[in-house]
Steps between C-alpha positions, in 0.01 A plus 500: 500500500245270341128551540467173697770601753340843543160336550646261762667786686178702488301205636756444777489868593119498509492186716758649736289814507206300632680257729740735680237728654280202583784320677594817691141547617477134606831540685368808677188314610704202623735725698212684663309184592814333635578805712150511643494130586849484653581815696847513650588702810767771502868414530662637816848639440696766683722748317748751644351853487173344399291800606698739276488257209125454541443877496715555191342211311152605616542854370655372177207262446257782577677722245465226236129462576446876478690504170279218366187689601634824350574330167151348491323827585703712257461236230124487552471879494714521186289231333178677597619839373624345175171318455298816561706685238439231239131465586408801290674367189239413239717247318436147626841385379674777696298409810603135469864592448486737793337242726762240412782743569344596834448136597858403415646799684285432806591130489869587509442727799314220679794272431735757652279527808516121539880532499479738796254270679733207440794698639299578812414134554860392442615747766244371748588142413867568573416603858225260601441218254162333542324260272219749438747774401669259257160414350420871460835559330448209259150628426631846412773348284250284312266795452787707366603223260142465376459875458826532307417196287164644397651845441763352269234294324284809447797699373576227245137490382489879474830501310383217270180682403664843488256656743764723658778581250680684781585161653685397185695828500587451865594136444722588203664783693625267776605207279 
């Protein structure tokens, strides 16, 4: 590939890197302001065995919320313990590498917890769809997309500068 084509692709990737998150944040703000200005009442539908279905879905949604909370708490505790272990390291480079590894690992756990939160909202939406519950679901989806986008961006930067060689080993292992 010629130098000019590589430069054009790099410029396109950098522009997309700035515009995509900005557009997602603007979309999130528009969705939230639209939902606040135009509330819609609940839809009244009757289902056979609705009480049983509501209980099952309610407990399933509760399980997903508990799982999301569990992932966040265990991820935060793991990040804190890992940070405390690396705090005593005198090498600044090792501290930076350790902090980046902790941040990436914790970011992935937060992304997983958003998956559980999204599953909970989808379950609730299946039973009683309201405009506010749809807005909440879209908000969680956009937050998850933004979090994953920035995690992938950080992983690429870390890989490019060779901050964590373990990422390259892991990447090569699964290719």
